[in-house]
Backbone as CSV, one residue per row, in Angstrom:
resi,resn,N_x,N_y,N_z,CA_x,CA_y,CA_z,C_x,C_y,C_z
1,UNK,0.847,-1.179,0.000,0.000,0.000,0.000,0.893,1.243,0.000
2,UNK,0.552,2.179,-0.844,1.309,3.428,-0.916,0.901,4.367,0.202
3,UNK,1.885,5.043,0.732,1.629,6.016,1.783,1.823,7.402,1.198
4,UNK,0.920,8.302,1.488,1.017,9.681,1.036,1.436,10.539,2.208
5,UNK,2.418,11.384,1.963,2.907,12.295,2.982,2.720,13.716,2.491
6,UNK,2.166,14.552,3.328,2.037,15.964,2.990,3.195,16.706,3.627
7,UNK,3.847,17.536,2.815,4.985,18.306,3.299,4.762,19.770,2.965
8,UNK,5.259,20.613,3.815,5.174,22.053,3.581,6.579,22.581,3.349
9,UNK,6.727,23.331,2.272,8.017,23.917,1.927,7.821,25.414,1.783
10,UNK,8.669,26.173,2.407,8.596,27.627,2.305,9.686,28.112,1.358
11,UNK,9.273,28.872,0.377,10.208,29.461,-0.575,9.970,30.954,-0.616
12,UNK,11.029,31.674,-0.806,10.866,33.122,-0.934,11.793,33.630,-2.021
13,UNK,11.575,34.853,-2.400,12.455,35.521,-3.352,12.571,34.806,-4.679
14,UNK,13.807,34.676,-5.135,14.048,34.135,-6.469,13.616,32.682,-6.612
15,UNK,13.690,31.895,-5.534,13.235,30.507,-5.620,11.732,30.444,-5.855
16,UNK,10.987,31.238,-5.132,9.537,31.287,-5.304,9.169,31.751,-6.711
17,UNK,9.863,32.754,-7.190,9.610,33.266,-8.538,9.940,32.213,-9.590
18,UNK,11.011,31.484,-9.382,11.412,30.443,-10.322,10.350,29.354,-10.397
19,UNK,9.861,28.908,-9.238,8.812,27.888,-9.217,7.551,28.416,-9.901
20,UNK,7.164,29.621,-9.584,5.967,30.212,-10.193,6.075,30.285,-11.710
21,UNK,7.271,30.547,-12.211,7.477,30.635,-13.664,7.349,29.274,-14.340
22,UNK,7.481,28.193,-13.578,7.401,26.843,-14.136,6.061,26.164,-13.909
23,UNK,5.136,26.864,-13.266,3.839,26.289,-12.917,2.726,27.132,-13.527
24,UNK,1.644,26.469,-13.889,0.488,27.184,-14.413,0.595,27.414,-15.913
25,UNK,-0.169,28.369,-16.395,-0.212,28.642,-17.833,1.147,29.019,-18.406
26,UNK,1.981,29.645,-17.604,3.291,30.094,-18.088,4.335,28.978,-18.075
27,UNK,4.068,27.894,-17.362,5.097,26.875,-17.179,4.731,25.518,-17.727
28,UNK,5.582,24.553,-17.440,5.410,23.180,-17.928,4.576,22.307,-16.990
29,UNK,4.271,22.785,-15.803,3.571,21.984,-14.805,2.258,22.639,-14.418
30,UNK,1.270,21.798,-14.123,-0.039,22.323,-13.735,-0.091,22.756,-12.280
31,UNK,0.750,22.160,-11.454,0.737,22.508,-10.031,2.146,22.438,-9.455
32,UNK,2.323,23.097,-8.322,3.607,23.048,-7.621,3.897,21.610,-7.199
33,UNK,2.880,20.888,-6.757,3.079,19.493,-6.345,3.603,18.650,-7.493
34,UNK,3.032,18.828,-8.675,3.494,18.082,-9.844,4.951,18.419,-10.140
35,UNK,5.309,19.678,-10.048,6.678,20.122,-10.299,7.646,19.506,-9.290
36,UNK,7.303,19.544,-8.010,8.162,19.006,-6.955,8.318,17.494,-7.114
37,UNK,7.220,16.786,-7.418,7.318,15.337,-7.621,8.265,15.010,-8.775
38,UNK,8.179,15.791,-9.867,9.067,15.568,-11.000,10.524,15.823,-10.622
39,UNK,10.778,16.881,-9.866,12.152,17.168,-9.420,12.700,16.035,-8.560
40,UNK,11.869,15.511,-7.676,12.302,14.418,-6.799,12.575,13.164,-7.622
41,UNK,11.692,12.848,-8.570,11.920,11.678,-9.432,13.230,11.821,-10.214
42,UNK,13.467,13.005,-10.760,14.710,13.228,-11.516,15.936,13.086,-10.625
43,UNK,15.863,13.600,-9.407,16.984,13.497,-8.485,17.228,12.040,-8.107
44,UNK,16.158,11.293,-7.875,16.268,9.869,-7.552,16.926,9.127,-8.715
45,UNK,16.492,9.401,-9.931,17.080,8.777,-11.121,18.558,9.131,-11.241
46,UNK,18.899,10.390,-10.987,20.300,10.832,-11.057,21.154,10.076,-10.048
47,UNK,20.671,9.941,-8.823,21.430,9.228,-7.788,21.611,7.761,-8.148
48,UNK,20.564,7.142,-8.696,20.662,5.743,-9.109,21.662,5.593,-10.255
49,UNK,21.639,6.527,-11.208,22.577,6.491,-12.329,24.015,6.660,-11.837
50,UNK,24.234,7.590,-10.905,25.569,7.796,-10.349,26.074,6.543,-9.630
51,UNK,25.190,5.889,-8.872,25.578,4.659,-8.169,25.944,3.577,-9.174
52,UNK,25.157,3.466,-10.239,25.454,2.482,-11.276,26.797,2.777,-11.940
53,UNK,27.065,4.037,-12.247,28.324,4.413,-12.890,29.522,4.131,-11.988
54,UNK,29.373,4.362,-10.672,30.456,4.039,-9.738,30.720,2.538,-9.720
55,UNK,29.648,1.759,-9.694,29.784,0.305,-9.688,30.406,-0.177,-10.999
56,UNK,29.961,0.376,-12.099,30.502,0.012,-13.413,32.001,0.316,-13.481
57,UNK,32.396,1.503,-12.997,33.819,1.872,-12.997,34.624,0.928,-12.112
58,UNK,34.069,0.567,-10.973,34.752,-0.365,-10.060,34.948,-1.719,-10.734
59,UNK,33.926,-2.193,-11.423,34.033,-3.476,-12.120,35.047,-3.409,-13.260
60,UNK,35.044,-2.298,-13.991,36.013,-2.146,-15.075,37.446,-2.159,-14.539
61,UNK,37.659,-1.471,-13.392,38.993,-1.490,-12.766,39.352,-2.908,-12.323
62,UNK,38.383,-3.602,-11.741,38.639,-4.955,-11.238,38.990,-5.905,-12.373
63,UNK,38.256,-5.841,-13.468,38.514,-6.762,-14.574,39.788,-6.435,-15.334
64,UNK,40.266,-5.210,-15.218,41.501,-4.857,-15.922,42.737,-4.973,-15.028
65,UNK,42.545,-5.252,-13.757,43.673,-5.367,-12.821,44.370,-6.714,-12.982
66,UNK,45.674,-6.758,-12.706,46.393,-8.035,-12.757,45.854,-9.002,-11.696
67,UNK,45.892,-10.272,-11.998,45.344,-11.290,-11.090,45.950,-11.239,-9.692
68,UNK,47.230,-10.918,-9.580,47.872,-10.933,-8.261,47.469,-9.734,-7.387
69,UNK,46.687,-8.808,-7.921,46.257,-7.658,-7.122,44.887,-7.873,-6.465
70,UNK,44.261,-9.000,-6.740,42.930,-9.262,-6.174,43.006,-9.562,-4.684
71,UNK,42.004,-9.070,-3.949,41.835,-9.459,-2.556,40.329,-9.558,-2.300
72,UNK,39.923,-10.482,-1.463,38.488,-10.725,-1.273,37.784,-9.546,-0.587
73,UNK,36.560,-9.300,-1.027,35.676,-8.305,-0.397,34.337,-8.973,-0.139
74,UNK,33.725,-8.610,0.970,32.388,-9.131,1.254,31.355,-8.315,0.478
75,UNK,30.176,-8.868,0.324,29.095,-8.142,-0.351,28.793,-6.839,0.390
76,UNK,28.838,-6.860,1.704,28.566,-5.651,2.497,29.602,-4.563,2.214
77,UNK,30.868,-4.947,2.053,31.915,-3.966,1.741,31.691,-3.343,0.366
78,UNK,31.297,-4.162,-0.597,31.034,-3.667,-1.955,29.845,-2.721,-1.952
79,UNK,28.787,-3.091,-1.272,27.586,-2.246,-1.205,27.907,-0.923,-0.520
80,UNK,28.619,-0.976,0.606,28.963,0.250,1.342,29.816,1.177,0.484
81,UNK,30.706,0.613,-0.294,31.582,1.404,-1.151,30.818,2.123,-2.263
82,UNK,29.671,1.578,-2.645,28.936,2.097,-3.786,27.638,2.793,-3.414
83,UNK,27.480,3.096,-2.149,26.305,3.878,-1.728,26.464,5.307,-2.206
84,UNK,25.346,5.945,-2.587,25.436,7.356,-2.988,25.952,8.211,-1.843
85,UNK,26.790,9.141,-2.166,27.307,10.074,-1.167,26.262,11.139,-0.947
86,UNK,25.943,11.439,0.300,24.974,12.503,0.558,25.617,13.848,0.275
87,UNK,24.827,14.736,-0.294,25.337,16.067,-0.625,24.687,17.082,0.300
88,UNK,25.206,17.144,1.516,24.646,18.064,2.518,25.438,19.320,2.587
């Protein structure tokens, strides 16, 4: 079952104006909620793509490394290494 969460976001100045320019008759979105959901989906997709690219690069390095450079890693170590970095 999907859970719906209501959130309140306060924007002022240029951020508020930017959102307003993208919503309604002047913009690409019918509502602020639709715009925010799209931004969140895009950000989620970006983070997933970045995680995939990090994993792909790690695998490419591993497959091109000489055999004597290998050392065992647990699945937990591999997963931890490839988690998205938070951008706070």
